[in-house]
Backbone atoms as SQL, in Angstrom:
CREATE TABLE atoms (id INTEGER PRIMARY KEY, chain TEXT, resi INTEGER, resn TEXT, atom TEXT, x REAL, y REAL, z REAL);
INSERT INTO atoms VALUES
  (1, 'A', 1, 'MET', 'N', 44.153, -222.304, 104.793),
  (2, 'A', 1, 'MET', 'CA', 44.909, -223.353, 103.910),
  (3, 'A', 1, 'MET', 'C', 43.952, -225.015, 104.208),
  (4, 'A', 2, 'ALA', 'N', 44.280, -225.563, 102.890),
  (5, 'A', 2, 'ALA', 'CA', 43.716, -227.001, 102.996),
  (6, 'A', 2, 'ALA', 'C', 44.086, -227.801, 104.079),
  (7, 'A', 3, 'LYS', 'N', 43.066, -228.322, 104.307),
  (8, 'A', 3, 'LYS', 'CA', 43.169, -229.798, 105.325),
  (9, 'A', 3, 'LYS', 'C', 43.919, -230.525, 104.730),
  (10, 'A', 4, 'ILE', 'N', 45.030, -231.103, 105.288),
  (11, 'A', 4, 'ILE', 'CA', 45.525, -232.609, 104.735),
  (12, 'A', 4, 'ILE', 'C', 45.969, -233.557, 105.965),
  (13, 'A', 5, 'ILE', 'N', 45.283, -234.683, 105.898),
  (14, 'A', 5, 'ILE', 'CA', 45.561, -235.816, 106.717),
  (15, 'A', 5, 'ILE', 'C', 46.782, -236.797, 106.989),
  (16, 'A', 6, 'GLU', 'N', 46.919, -236.719, 107.793),
  (17, 'A', 6, 'GLU', 'CA', 48.416, -237.540, 108.028),
  (18, 'A', 6, 'GLU', 'C', 47.870, -239.153, 108.083),
  (19, 'A', 7, 'GLY', 'N', 48.402, -240.001, 107.356),
  (20, 'A', 7, 'GLY', 'CA', 48.558, -241.757, 107.339),
  (21, 'A', 7, 'GLY', 'C', 47.673, -241.649, 106.258),
  (22, 'A', 8, 'LEU', 'N', 47.414, -240.812, 105.137),
  (23, 'A', 8, 'LEU', 'CA', 46.573, -241.160, 103.870),
  (24, 'A', 8, 'LEU', 'C', 48.016, -241.355, 102.725),
  (25, 'A', 9, 'TYR', 'N', 47.481, -241.718, 101.690),
  (26, 'A', 9, 'TYR', 'CA', 48.491, -241.157, 100.834),
  (27, 'A', 9, 'TYR', 'C', 48.076, -240.642, 99.472),
  (28, 'A', 10, 'TYR', 'N', 48.673, -239.606, 98.832),
  (29, 'A', 10, 'TYR', 'CA', 48.154, -238.363, 98.269),
  (30, 'A', 10, 'TYR', 'C', 48.935, -238.514, 96.903),
  (31, 'A', 11, 'SER', 'N', 48.185, -238.164, 95.658),
  (32, 'A', 11, 'SER', 'CA', 48.544, -238.253, 94.348),
  (33, 'A', 11, 'SER', 'C', 48.710, -236.515, 93.888),
  (34, 'A', 12, 'GLU', 'N', 49.640, -236.945, 92.800),
  (35, 'A', 12, 'GLU', 'CA', 49.694, -235.336, 92.306),
  (36, 'A', 12, 'GLU', 'C', 48.645, -234.682, 91.448),
  (37, 'A', 13, 'SER', 'N', 47.563, -235.737, 91.261),
  (38, 'A', 13, 'SER', 'CA', 46.516, -234.708, 90.678),
  (39, 'A', 13, 'SER', 'C', 45.222, -234.803, 92.103),
  (40, 'A', 14, 'HIS', 'N', 45.746, -234.779, 93.266),
  (41, 'A', 14, 'HIS', 'CA', 44.994, -234.356, 94.077),
  (42, 'A', 14, 'HIS', 'C', 43.717, -235.677, 94.691),
  (43, 'A', 15, 'GLU', 'N', 43.932, -236.963, 94.322),
  (44, 'A', 15, 'GLU', 'CA', 43.262, -237.491, 94.663),
  (45, 'A', 15, 'GLU', 'C', 43.730, -238.045, 95.905),
  (46, 'A', 16, 'PHE', 'N', 43.088, -238.854, 97.134),
  (47, 'A', 16, 'PHE', 'CA', 43.867, -239.313, 98.361),
  (48, 'A', 16, 'PHE', 'C', 43.369, -240.859, 98.354),
  (49, 'A', 17, 'VAL', 'N', 43.953, -241.698, 99.303),
  (50, 'A', 17, 'VAL', 'CA', 43.876, -242.829, 98.967),
  (51, 'A', 17, 'VAL', 'C', 43.737, -243.365, 100.730),
  (52, 'A', 18, 'LYS', 'N', 42.659, -243.819, 101.366),
  (53, 'A', 18, 'LYS', 'CA', 42.854, -244.269, 102.374),
  (54, 'A', 18, 'LYS', 'C', 42.549, -245.744, 102.685),
  (55, 'A', 19, 'VAL', 'N', 43.857, -246.213, 103.398),
  (56, 'A', 19, 'VAL', 'CA', 43.818, -248.102, 103.184),
  (57, 'A', 19, 'VAL', 'C', 43.376, -248.689, 104.248),
  (58, 'A', 20, 'GLU', 'N', 42.399, -249.599, 104.205),
  (59, 'A', 20, 'GLU', 'CA', 41.939, -250.213, 105.408),
  (60, 'A', 20, 'GLU', 'C', 42.137, -251.733, 104.965),
  (61, 'A', 21, 'GLY', 'N', 43.208, -252.304, 105.422),
  (62, 'A', 21, 'GLY', 'CA', 43.598, -253.934, 104.833),
  (63, 'A', 21, 'GLY', 'C', 43.409, -253.754, 103.280),
  (64, 'A', 22, 'GLU', 'N', 42.955, -254.686, 102.885),
  (65, 'A', 22, 'GLU', 'CA', 43.389, -255.066, 100.933),
  (66, 'A', 22, 'GLU', 'C', 42.301, -253.652, 100.303),
  (67, 'A', 23, 'TYR', 'N', 41.548, -252.926, 100.947),
  (68, 'A', 23, 'TYR', 'CA', 41.136, -252.189, 100.339),
  (69, 'A', 23, 'TYR', 'C', 41.448, -250.554, 100.593),
  (70, 'A', 24, 'GLY', 'N', 41.089, -249.591, 99.470),
  (71, 'A', 24, 'GLY', 'CA', 41.262, -248.445, 99.512),
  (72, 'A', 24, 'GLY', 'C', 40.328, -247.800, 99.167),
  (73, 'A', 25, 'TYR', 'N', 40.253, -246.765, 99.898),
  (74, 'A', 25, 'TYR', 'CA', 39.045, -245.456, 99.684),
  (75, 'A', 25, 'TYR', 'C', 39.671, -244.495, 98.926),
  (76, 'A', 26, 'VAL', 'N', 38.936, -243.940, 98.105),
  (77, 'A', 26, 'VAL', 'CA', 39.467, -243.072, 96.850),
  (78, 'A', 26, 'VAL', 'C', 38.581, -242.172, 96.815),
  (79, 'A', 27, 'GLY', 'N', 39.217, -240.822, 97.213),
  (80, 'A', 27, 'GLY', 'CA', 38.086, -239.567, 96.771),
  (81, 'A', 27, 'GLY', 'C', 39.356, -238.508, 96.676),
  (82, 'A', 28, 'ILE', 'N', 38.932, -236.928, 96.391),
  (83, 'A', 28, 'ILE', 'CA', 39.676, -235.808, 96.201),
  (84, 'A', 28, 'ILE', 'C', 39.809, -235.369, 97.187),
  (85, 'A', 29, 'THR', 'N', 40.944, -234.354, 97.189),
  (86, 'A', 29, 'THR', 'CA', 41.669, -233.880, 98.410),
  (87, 'A', 29, 'THR', 'C', 40.872, -232.636, 98.888),
  (88, 'A', 30, 'ASP', 'N', 41.042, -232.192, 100.231),
  (89, 'A', 30, 'ASP', 'CA', 40.246, -230.744, 100.462),
  (90, 'A', 30, 'ASP', 'C', 40.601, -229.767, 99.554),
  (91, 'A', 31, 'TYR', 'N', 42.190, -229.880, 99.319),
  (92, 'A', 31, 'TYR', 'CA', 42.658, -228.874, 98.445),
  (93, 'A', 31, 'TYR', 'C', 41.709, -228.908, 97.038),
  (94, 'A', 32, 'ALA', 'N', 41.950, -229.874, 96.662),
  (95, 'A', 32, 'ALA', 'CA', 41.042, -230.238, 95.059),
  (96, 'A', 32, 'ALA', 'C', 40.000, -229.560, 95.367),
  (97, 'A', 33, 'GLN', 'N', 38.896, -229.589, 95.990),
  (98, 'A', 33, 'GLN', 'CA', 37.776, -229.390, 96.003),
  (99, 'A', 33, 'GLN', 'C', 37.514, -227.744, 96.593),
  (100, 'A', 34, 'GLU', 'N', 38.848, -227.109, 97.428),
  (101, 'A', 34, 'GLU', 'CA', 38.914, -225.928, 97.520),
  (102, 'A', 34, 'GLU', 'C', 39.046, -225.061, 96.050),
  (103, 'A', 35, 'GLN', 'N', 39.940, -226.009, 95.062),
  (104, 'A', 35, 'GLN', 'CA', 40.160, -225.600, 93.839),
  (105, 'A', 35, 'GLN', 'C', 39.066, -225.533, 92.826),
  (106, 'A', 36, 'LEU', 'N', 38.142, -226.514, 92.796),
  (107, 'A', 36, 'LEU', 'CA', 37.154, -226.592, 91.995),
  (108, 'A', 36, 'LEU', 'C', 35.639, -225.356, 92.409),
  (109, 'A', 37, 'GLY', 'N', 35.713, -225.603, 93.809),
  (110, 'A', 37, 'GLY', 'CA', 34.144, -224.545, 94.156),
  (111, 'A', 37, 'GLY', 'C', 33.139, -225.755, 94.394),
  (112, 'A', 38, 'ASN', 'N', 31.892, -225.213, 94.227),
  (113, 'A', 38, 'ASN', 'CA', 30.794, -225.921, 94.437),
  (114, 'A', 38, 'ASN', 'C', 30.711, -227.271, 93.576),
  (115, 'A', 39, 'VAL', 'N', 30.956, -228.360, 94.124),
  (116, 'A', 39, 'VAL', 'CA', 30.862, -229.758, 93.333),
  (117, 'A', 39, 'VAL', 'C', 29.158, -229.799, 93.300),
  (118, 'A', 40, 'VAL', 'N', 28.732, -230.107, 92.022),
  (119, 'A', 40, 'VAL', 'CA', 27.426, -230.432, 91.611),
  (120, 'A', 40, 'VAL', 'C', 27.224, -231.586, 91.006),
  (121, 'A', 41, 'TYR', 'N', 28.177, -232.591, 90.455),
  (122, 'A', 41, 'TYR', 'CA', 28.201, -234.016, 89.848),
  (123, 'A', 41, 'TYR', 'C', 29.415, -234.533, 90.244),
  (124, 'A', 42, 'VAL', 'N', 29.382, -235.848, 90.369),
  (125, 'A', 42, 'VAL', 'CA', 30.094, -236.833, 90.597),
  (126, 'A', 42, 'VAL', 'C', 30.131, -237.916, 89.919),
  (127, 'A', 43, 'ASP', 'N', 30.849, -237.968, 88.839),
  (128, 'A', 43, 'ASP', 'CA', 30.603, -239.155, 87.778),
  (129, 'A', 43, 'ASP', 'C', 31.468, -240.076, 87.911),
  (130, 'A', 44, 'MET', 'N', 31.052, -241.405, 88.618),
  (131, 'A', 44, 'MET', 'CA', 31.592, -242.170, 89.151),
  (132, 'A', 44, 'MET', 'C', 31.584, -243.941, 87.813),
  (133, 'A', 45, 'PRO', 'N', 32.716, -244.981, 88.244),
  (134, 'A', 45, 'PRO', 'CA', 32.337, -246.262, 87.393),
  (135, 'A', 45, 'PRO', 'C', 31.599, -247.147, 88.451),
  (136, 'A', 46, 'GLU', 'N', 30.973, -248.210, 87.505),
  (137, 'A', 46, 'GLU', 'CA', 30.546, -248.995, 87.918),
  (138, 'A', 46, 'GLU', 'C', 31.182, -250.094, 89.017),
  (139, 'A', 47, 'VAL', 'N', 30.221, -250.755, 90.041),
  (140, 'A', 47, 'VAL', 'CA', 30.688, -251.551, 90.999),
  (141, 'A', 47, 'VAL', 'C', 31.402, -252.696, 90.108),
  (142, 'A', 48, 'GLY', 'N', 32.386, -253.466, 90.113),
  (143, 'A', 48, 'GLY', 'CA', 33.096, -254.480, 89.343),
  (144, 'A', 48, 'GLY', 'C', 33.782, -253.953, 88.216),
  (145, 'A', 49, 'ASP', 'N', 33.832, -252.859, 88.182),
  (146, 'A', 49, 'ASP', 'CA', 34.766, -252.035, 86.739),
  (147, 'A', 49, 'ASP', 'C', 35.988, -252.229, 87.462),
  (148, 'A', 50, 'GLU', 'N', 37.572, -252.129, 86.704),
  (149, 'A', 50, 'GLU', 'CA', 38.423, -252.397, 86.807),
  (150, 'A', 50, 'GLU', 'C', 39.324, -250.688, 86.620),
  (151, 'A', 51, 'VAL', 'N', 39.983, -250.406, 87.934),
  (152, 'A', 51, 'VAL', 'CA', 40.705, -249.245, 87.649),
  (153, 'A', 51, 'VAL', 'C', 42.166, -249.151, 87.604),
  (154, 'A', 52, 'THR', 'N', 42.964, -248.589, 87.459),
  (155, 'A', 52, 'THR', 'CA', 44.258, -248.513, 86.862),
  (156, 'A', 52, 'THR', 'C', 45.173, -247.170, 87.439),
  (157, 'A', 53, 'ALA', 'N', 45.808, -247.518, 88.100),
  (158, 'A', 53, 'ALA', 'CA', 46.832, -246.512, 88.786),
  (159, 'A', 53, 'ALA', 'C', 47.318, -245.639, 87.647),
  (160, 'A', 54, 'GLY', 'N', 46.878, -244.283, 87.829),
  (161, 'A', 54, 'GLY', 'CA', 47.562, -243.300, 86.254),
  (162, 'A', 54, 'GLY', 'C', 46.202, -243.074, 85.756),
  (163, 'A', 55, 'THR', 'N', 45.292, -243.729, 85.524),
  (164, 'A', 55, 'THR', 'CA', 44.262, -243.690, 84.535),
  (165, 'A', 55, 'THR', 'C', 42.965, -242.983, 85.519),
  (166, 'A', 56, 'GLU', 'N', 42.168, -242.420, 84.331),
  (167, 'A', 56, 'GLU', 'CA', 40.921, -241.622, 84.463),
  (168, 'A', 56, 'GLU', 'C', 39.714, -242.663, 85.329),
  (169, 'A', 57, 'PHE', 'N', 39.092, -242.900, 86.192),
  (170, 'A', 57, 'PHE', 'CA', 38.035, -243.369, 86.458),
  (171, 'A', 57, 'PHE', 'C', 36.839, -242.715, 86.833),
  (172, 'A', 58, 'GLY', 'N', 36.358, -241.325, 86.118),
  (173, 'A', 58, 'GLY', 'CA', 35.550, -240.641, 86.442),
  (174, 'A', 58, 'GLY', 'C', 35.505, -239.379, 86.461),
  (175, 'A', 59, 'ALA', 'N', 34.672, -238.179, 86.927),
  (176, 'A', 59, 'ALA', 'CA', 34.907, -236.994, 86.652),
  (177, 'A', 59, 'ALA', 'C', 33.938, -236.379, 87.705),
  (178, 'A', 60, 'VAL', 'N', 34.651, -234.720, 88.260),
  (179, 'A', 60, 'VAL', 'CA', 33.950, -234.226, 89.301),
  (180, 'A', 60, 'VAL', 'C', 33.996, -232.844, 88.510),
  (181, 'A', 61, 'GLU', 'N', 32.112, -232.687, 88.654),
  (182, 'A', 61, 'GLU', 'CA', 32.144, -231.298, 88.065),
  (183, 'A', 61, 'GLU', 'C', 31.442, -230.375, 89.096),
  (184, 'A', 62, 'SER', 'N', 31.808, -228.971, 88.979),
  (185, 'A', 62, 'SER', 'CA', 31.787, -228.080, 89.637),
  (186, 'A', 62, 'SER', 'C', 30.805, -226.745, 88.862),
  (187, 'A', 63, 'VAL', 'N', 30.462, -225.786, 89.873),
  (188, 'A', 63, 'VAL', 'CA', 29.758, -225.036, 88.921),
  (189, 'A', 63, 'VAL', 'C', 30.722, -223.850, 87.814),
  (190, 'A', 64, 'LYS', 'N', 31.857, -224.389, 88.217),
  (191, 'A', 64, 'LYS', 'CA', 33.103, -223.481, 87.111),
  (192, 'A', 64, 'LYS', 'C', 34.089, -224.498, 86.986),
  (193, 'A', 65, 'ALA', 'N', 34.187, -225.445, 86.794),
  (194, 'A', 65, 'ALA', 'CA', 34.658, -226.559, 86.142),
  (195, 'A', 65, 'ALA', 'C', 34.798, -227.954, 86.089),
  (196, 'A', 66, 'ALA', 'N', 35.196, -228.947, 85.346),
  (197, 'A', 66, 'ALA', 'CA', 35.076, -230.150, 85.576),
  (198, 'A', 66, 'ALA', 'C', 36.391, -230.585, 85.784),
  (199, 'A', 67, 'SER', 'N', 36.656, -231.217, 86.455),
  (200, 'A', 67, 'SER', 'CA', 37.870, -232.277, 86.348),
  (201, 'A', 67, 'SER', 'C', 38.234, -233.877, 86.402),
  (202, 'A', 68, 'ASP', 'N', 38.824, -234.302, 85.609),
  (203, 'A', 68, 'ASP', 'CA', 38.867, -235.941, 85.625),
  (204, 'A', 68, 'ASP', 'C', 39.415, -236.527, 86.967),
  (205, 'A', 69, 'LEU', 'N', 38.822, -237.601, 87.187),
  (206, 'A', 69, 'LEU', 'CA', 39.206, -238.293, 88.861),
  (207, 'A', 69, 'LEU', 'C', 40.191, -238.989, 87.994),
  (208, 'A', 70, 'VAL', 'N', 41.484, -239.413, 88.707),
  (209, 'A', 70, 'VAL', 'CA', 42.689, -240.284, 87.937),
  (210, 'A', 70, 'VAL', 'C', 42.723, -241.261, 89.331),
  (211, 'A', 71, 'SER', 'N', 42.685, -242.351, 88.932),
  (212, 'A', 71, 'SER', 'CA', 42.822, -243.259, 90.188),
  (213, 'A', 71, 'SER', 'C', 44.562, -243.284, 90.621),
  (214, 'A', 72, 'PRO', 'N', 45.048, -243.286, 91.802),
  (215, 'A', 72, 'PRO', 'CA', 46.508, -243.456, 92.772),
  (216, 'A', 72, 'PRO', 'C', 46.505, -244.736, 92.635),
  (217, 'A', 73, 'VAL', 'N', 45.636, -245.902, 92.801),
  (218, 'A', 73, 'VAL', 'CA', 45.650, -247.042, 92.718),
  (219, 'A', 73, 'VAL', 'C', 45.159, -248.017, 91.651),
  (220, 'A', 74, 'SER', 'N', 45.291, -249.553, 91.533),
  (221, 'A', 74, 'SER', 'CA', 44.984, -250.210, 90.763),
  (222, 'A', 74, 'SER', 'C', 43.840, -251.612, 91.285),
  (223, 'A', 75, 'GLY', 'N', 42.863, -251.856, 90.506),
  (224, 'A', 75, 'GLY', 'CA', 42.209, -252.979, 91.484),
  (225, 'A', 75, 'GLY', 'C', 40.607, -252.833, 91.073),
  (226, 'A', 76, 'SER', 'N', 39.881, -253.716, 91.679),
  (227, 'A', 76, 'SER', 'CA', 38.597, -253.721, 91.089),
  (228, 'A', 76, 'SER', 'C', 37.630, -252.673, 92.115),
  (229, 'A', 77, 'VAL', 'N', 36.721, -252.303, 91.276),
  (230, 'A', 77, 'VAL', 'CA', 35.480, -251.402, 92.498),
  (231, 'A', 77, 'VAL', 'C', 34.707, -252.036, 92.913),
  (232, 'A', 78, 'GLU', 'N', 34.586, -252.146, 94.443),
  (233, 'A', 78, 'GLU', 'CA', 34.400, -252.909, 95.271),
  (234, 'A', 78, 'GLU', 'C', 32.731, -252.050, 95.757),
  (235, 'A', 79, 'GLU', 'N', 33.017, -250.459, 95.541),
  (236, 'A', 79, 'GLU', 'CA', 31.663, -249.886, 96.252),
  (237, 'A', 79, 'GLU', 'C', 31.710, -248.778, 95.672),
  (238, 'A', 80, 'ILE', 'N', 30.983, -247.647, 95.419),
  (239, 'A', 80, 'ILE', 'CA', 30.725, -246.351, 95.288),
  (240, 'A', 80, 'ILE', 'C', 29.939, -246.114, 96.103),
  (241, 'A', 81, 'ASN', 'N', 30.234, -244.349, 96.366),
  (242, 'A', 81, 'ASN', 'CA', 29.844, -243.842, 97.380),
  (243, 'A', 81, 'ASN', 'C', 28.305, -243.110, 97.139),
  (244, 'A', 82, 'GLU', 'N', 27.314, -243.805, 96.678),
  (245, 'A', 82, 'GLU', 'CA', 25.959, -243.696, 96.156),
  (246, 'A', 82, 'GLU', 'C', 25.350, -242.282, 96.929),
  (247, 'A', 83, 'THR', 'N', 25.989, -241.741, 97.798),
  (248, 'A', 83, 'THR', 'CA', 25.443, -240.870, 98.587),
  (249, 'A', 83, 'THR', 'C', 25.456, -239.763, 97.697),
  (250, 'A', 84, 'LEU', 'N', 26.607, -239.504, 97.021),
  (251, 'A', 84, 'LEU', 'CA', 27.251, -238.259, 96.173),
  (252, 'A', 84, 'LEU', 'C', 26.347, -237.945, 94.998),
  (253, 'A', 85, 'GLU', 'N', 25.350, -239.260, 94.480),
  (254, 'A', 85, 'GLU', 'CA', 24.521, -239.435, 93.518),
  (255, 'A', 85, 'GLU', 'C', 23.918, -238.291, 93.401),
  (256, 'A', 86, 'ASP', 'N', 23.386, -238.161, 94.836),
  (257, 'A', 86, 'ASP', 'CA', 22.347, -237.409, 95.269),
  (258, 'A', 86, 'ASP', 'C', 22.698, -235.635, 95.768),
  (259, 'A', 87, 'ALA', 'N', 23.642, -236.092, 96.737),
  (260, 'A', 87, 'ALA', 'CA', 24.581, -235.174, 97.693),
  (261, 'A', 87, 'ALA', 'C', 25.963, -234.831, 97.042),
  (262, 'A', 88, 'PRO', 'N', 26.369, -234.487, 95.932),
  (263, 'A', 88, 'PRO', 'CA', 27.751, -234.369, 95.684),
  (264, 'A', 88, 'PRO', 'C', 28.302, -233.199, 96.502),
  (265, 'A', 89, 'GLU', 'N', 27.420, -232.535, 96.891),
  (266, 'A', 89, 'GLU', 'CA', 28.108, -231.201, 97.906),
  (267, 'A', 89, 'GLU', 'C', 28.589, -231.415, 99.109),
  (268, 'A', 90, 'LEU', 'N', 28.236, -232.797, 99.312),
  (269, 'A', 90, 'LEU', 'CA', 29.090, -233.209, 100.674),
  (270, 'A', 90, 'LEU', 'C', 30.400, -233.171, 100.361),
  (271, 'A', 91, 'ILE', 'N', 31.281, -233.121, 99.160),
  (272, 'A', 91, 'ILE', 'CA', 32.289, -233.143, 98.862),
  (273, 'A', 91, 'ILE', 'C', 33.102, -231.994, 99.077),
  (274, 'A', 92, 'ASN', 'N', 32.031, -230.659, 99.710),
  (275, 'A', 92, 'ASN', 'CA', 32.945, -229.616, 99.495),
  (276, 'A', 92, 'ASN', 'C', 32.902, -229.344, 101.236),
  (277, 'A', 93, 'LYS', 'N', 31.572, -229.965, 102.125),
  (278, 'A', 93, 'LYS', 'CA', 31.771, -229.869, 103.439),
  (279, 'A', 93, 'LYS', 'C', 32.640, -230.547, 103.872),
  (280, 'A', 94, 'ASP', 'N', 33.304, -232.031, 103.529),
  (281, 'A', 94, 'ASP', 'CA', 34.421, -232.835, 104.188),
  (282, 'A', 94, 'ASP', 'C', 34.852, -233.586, 102.993),
  (283, 'A', 95, 'ALA', 'N', 35.397, -233.110, 102.233),
  (284, 'A', 95, 'ALA', 'CA', 36.014, -233.814, 101.261),
  (285, 'A', 95, 'ALA', 'C', 36.947, -235.348, 101.590),
  (286, 'A', 96, 'PHE', 'N', 37.608, -235.563, 102.827),
  (287, 'A', 96, 'PHE', 'CA', 37.888, -236.580, 103.473),
  (288, 'A', 96, 'PHE', 'C', 37.032, -237.727, 103.595),
  (289, 'A', 97, 'ALA', 'N', 36.080, -237.381, 104.260),
  (290, 'A', 97, 'ALA', 'CA', 34.551, -237.873, 104.998),
  (291, 'A', 97, 'ALA', 'C', 34.156, -238.948, 103.776),
  (292, 'A', 98, 'ASN', 'N', 34.275, -237.944, 102.454),
  (293, 'A', 98, 'ASN', 'CA', 32.956, -238.315, 101.372),
  (294, 'A', 98, 'ASN', 'C', 34.038, -239.166, 100.327),
  (295, 'A', 99, 'TRP', 'N', 34.532, -240.146, 100.206),
  (296, 'A', 99, 'TRP', 'CA', 35.445, -240.806, 99.320),
  (297, 'A', 99, 'TRP', 'C', 34.236, -241.486, 98.320),
  (298, 'A', 100, 'ILE', 'N', 35.302, -241.294, 97.190),
  (299, 'A', 100, 'ILE', 'CA', 34.242, -241.539, 95.856),
  (300, 'A', 100, 'ILE', 'C', 34.160, -243.276, 95.671),
  (301, 'A', 101, 'ILE', 'N', 35.174, -243.954, 95.667),
  (302, 'A', 101, 'ILE', 'CA', 35.209, -245.268, 95.435),
  (303, 'A', 101, 'ILE', 'C', 36.067, -245.790, 96.385),
  (304, 'A', 102, 'LYS', 'N', 35.630, -247.003, 96.409),
  (305, 'A', 102, 'LYS', 'CA', 36.150, -248.329, 97.538),
  (306, 'A', 102, 'LYS', 'C', 37.029, -249.103, 96.293),
  (307, 'A', 103, 'VAL', 'N', 38.155, -249.585, 96.599),
  (308, 'A', 103, 'VAL', 'CA', 38.987, -250.316, 95.585),
  (309, 'A', 103, 'VAL', 'C', 39.782, -251.587, 96.147),
  (310, 'A', 104, 'LYS', 'N', 39.450, -252.811, 95.776),
  (311, 'A', 104, 'LYS', 'CA', 40.288, -253.851, 96.472),
  (312, 'A', 104, 'LYS', 'C', 41.699, -253.738, 95.888),
  (313, 'A', 105, 'LEU', 'N', 42.817, -253.397, 96.232),
  (314, 'A', 105, 'LEU', 'CA', 43.881, -252.917, 95.728),
  (315, 'A', 105, 'LEU', 'C', 44.271, -254.622, 95.604),
  (316, 'A', 106, 'SER', 'N', 45.051, -254.454, 93.849),
  (317, 'A', 106, 'SER', 'CA', 45.282, -255.619, 93.211),
  (318, 'A', 106, 'SER', 'C', 46.563, -255.515, 93.196),
  (319, 'A', 107, 'ALA', 'N', 47.814, -254.340, 93.436),
  (320, 'A', 107, 'ALA', 'CA', 48.736, -253.806, 93.625),
  (321, 'A', 107, 'ALA', 'C', 49.519, -253.077, 94.674),
  (322, 'A', 108, 'PRO', 'N', 49.334, -253.542, 96.004),
  (323, 'A', 108, 'PRO', 'CA', 49.478, -252.378, 97.003),
  (324, 'A', 108, 'PRO', 'C', 50.579, -251.659, 96.806),
  (325, 'A', 109, 'ASP', 'N', 52.041, -252.544, 96.201),
  (326, 'A', 109, 'ASP', 'CA', 53.379, -251.800, 95.969),
  (327, 'A', 109, 'ASP', 'C', 53.226, -250.239, 95.411),
  (328, 'A', 110, 'GLU', 'N', 52.059, -250.300, 94.775),
  (329, 'A', 110, 'GLU', 'CA', 51.788, -248.933, 93.904),
  (330, 'A', 110, 'GLU', 'C', 51.763, -247.676, 95.100),
  (331, 'A', 111, 'LEU', 'N', 51.595, -248.269, 96.362),
  (332, 'A', 111, 'LEU', 'CA', 51.260, -246.882, 97.419),
  (333, 'A', 111, 'LEU', 'C', 52.605, -246.039, 97.529),
  (334, 'A', 112, 'LYS', 'N', 53.576, -247.139, 97.326),
  (335, 'A', 112, 'LYS', 'CA', 54.814, -246.663, 97.848),
  (336, 'A', 112, 'LYS', 'C', 55.252, -245.280, 96.622),
  (337, 'A', 113, 'SER', 'N', 54.432, -245.131, 95.331),
  (338, 'A', 113, 'SER', 'CA', 54.691, -244.084, 94.838),
  (339, 'A', 113, 'SER', 'C', 53.928, -242.936, 94.883),
  (340, 'A', 114, 'LEU', 'N', 53.392, -242.835, 95.851),
  (341, 'A', 114, 'LEU', 'CA', 52.293, -241.983, 96.152),
  (342, 'A', 114, 'LEU', 'C', 52.844, -240.961, 97.324),
  (343, 'A', 115, 'MET', 'N', 52.357, -239.930, 97.307),
  (344, 'A', 115, 'MET', 'CA', 53.069, -239.022, 98.604),
  (345, 'A', 115, 'MET', 'C', 52.407, -239.344, 99.723),
  (346, 'A', 116, 'ASP', 'N', 53.247, -238.737, 100.930),
  (347, 'A', 116, 'ASP', 'CA', 52.534, -238.935, 102.434),
  (348, 'A', 116, 'ASP', 'C', 52.017, -237.800, 102.886),
  (349, 'A', 117, 'ALA', 'N', 51.486, -237.276, 103.705),
  (350, 'A', 117, 'ALA', 'CA', 51.025, -235.878, 104.232),
  (351, 'A', 117, 'ALA', 'C', 52.238, -234.764, 103.981),
  (352, 'A', 118, 'GLU', 'N', 53.194, -234.958, 104.314),
  (353, 'A', 118, 'GLU', 'CA', 54.172, -233.495, 104.338),
  (354, 'A', 118, 'GLU', 'C', 54.356, -233.518, 103.029),
  (355, 'A', 119, 'ALA', 'N', 54.773, -234.743, 102.013),
  (356, 'A', 119, 'ALA', 'CA', 55.427, -234.418, 100.651),
  (357, 'A', 119, 'ALA', 'C', 53.960, -233.742, 99.780),
  (358, 'A', 120, 'TYR', 'N', 52.782, -234.237, 100.326),
  (359, 'A', 120, 'TYR', 'CA', 51.622, -233.311, 99.608),
  (360, 'A', 120, 'TYR', 'C', 51.851, -231.816, 99.761),
  (361, 'A', 121, 'LYS', 'N', 51.989, -231.815, 101.556),
  (362, 'A', 121, 'LYS', 'CA', 51.414, -230.192, 101.450),
  (363, 'A', 121, 'LYS', 'C', 52.698, -229.406, 100.548),
  (364, 'A', 122, 'ALA', 'N', 53.871, -230.023, 100.553),
  (365, 'A', 122, 'ALA', 'CA', 55.091, -229.520, 99.891),
  (366, 'A', 122, 'ALA', 'C', 54.721, -229.118, 98.607),
  (367, 'A', 123, 'HIS', 'N', 53.738, -230.383, 97.847),
  (368, 'A', 123, 'HIS', 'CA', 53.179, -230.193, 96.432),
  (369, 'A', 123, 'HIS', 'C', 52.187, -229.180, 96.244),
  (370, 'A', 124, 'CYS', 'N', 51.350, -229.075, 97.101),
  (371, 'A', 124, 'CYS', 'CA', 50.439, -228.181, 97.120),
  (372, 'A', 124, 'CYS', 'C', 50.725, -226.657, 97.242),
  (373, 'A', 125, 'CYS', 'N', 51.868, -226.564, 97.850),
  (374, 'A', 125, 'CYS', 'CA', 52.394, -224.923, 98.255),
  (375, 'A', 125, 'CYS', 'C', 53.256, -224.288, 97.044),
  (376, 'A', 126, 'GLU', 'N', 53.618, -225.446, 95.857),
  (377, 'A', 126, 'GLU', 'CA', 54.468, -225.341, 94.889),
  (378, 'A', 126, 'GLU', 'C', 54.125, -223.958, 94.050);
């Protein structure tokens, strides 16, 4: 069973958001990386780009598939996880520790439409 962490927000497309103050760290869930297999490339936006909840902001490519990244929140990209440019396989080692983008949240209310750990666990088991 994939690891699911309490206290994070989850989207139906298997992204997570870890909120710290006015920032959200967005990445893919452990379940998502298990489904993808060995991650070989992460396509990320530029710092300063705007992301909108429900729209694509990049992609994760594995040896067997490519998957669009859909932002669970809206805001401006404050930071990208540059470590993943040279070592995308870190997502397979620990998906939750290796977030993809840090977003300054422009609409924190959007978090209410995301799932908590319990709901996400049920979503993955469907």
